[in-house]
N, C-alpha and C positions, 0 to 999 in steps of 0.2 A: 485846640486845633493842632498843637504840636504832638499831643498824645495820639491823635487819629493818624497823622502822617507817619509817626514812628511805628505804630502798630501795622499800618499798611506795608511799610518797607520790610518789617520783620516777616510778615506773612509772605511777601514776594520772595524773600531770601529762602524761606523754608520750602516753598513750592519749587524754586530753582534747584535746591539740593535734592529733592525727591525726583525731579525730572532727570537730573544727571545720573542718579543711581539706577533708574528703571529703563530709560530709553535705549542705551546701547545694547542691551540684551534681548529686546523684544523681537520675536520672530526671526532671529538670526541663529540658525543652528549650524550653518556652514562656516562660521567664523568671519564672514565678510563684515566690514565696518560701515554698512549703510550705503554702499555704492549702488547706483541704479544699473539695471542690466543693459547690455548693449542693444540698440534698436535693431529690429529685424529688417533685413534688406531682401528685396526680390532677387532670386538668383539669375533671372533672365535679363531684367532691365536695370537692376541696381538701385531702384528707387526705394524709399522707406515704405515699409508695409506696417502701419501702426495697428491695424485691426487684426492682422493675422489672416490665415486662409489664403484664398486665391488673390493675386494681385489685380486690382481693378484696372490698372493702366495696361497691363499685358493682355487682359481678356478683352478690352475694348479694341485693340489693334489687331487681334488675330481674326482671320477669316476673310 
């Protein structure tokens, strides 16, 4: 039982080391450190526009 637990812990440590080596550089060519982009806001009403494109709140109230 002690052998299984120690092998599991060693395996987890090895996985963590590989994760730290690979994750910071994946898909980041601009040098940012994993920050999320700022959310898009509608220029007319100022609400968050998560889908992009036309604002559904502004288009409902026009007309």
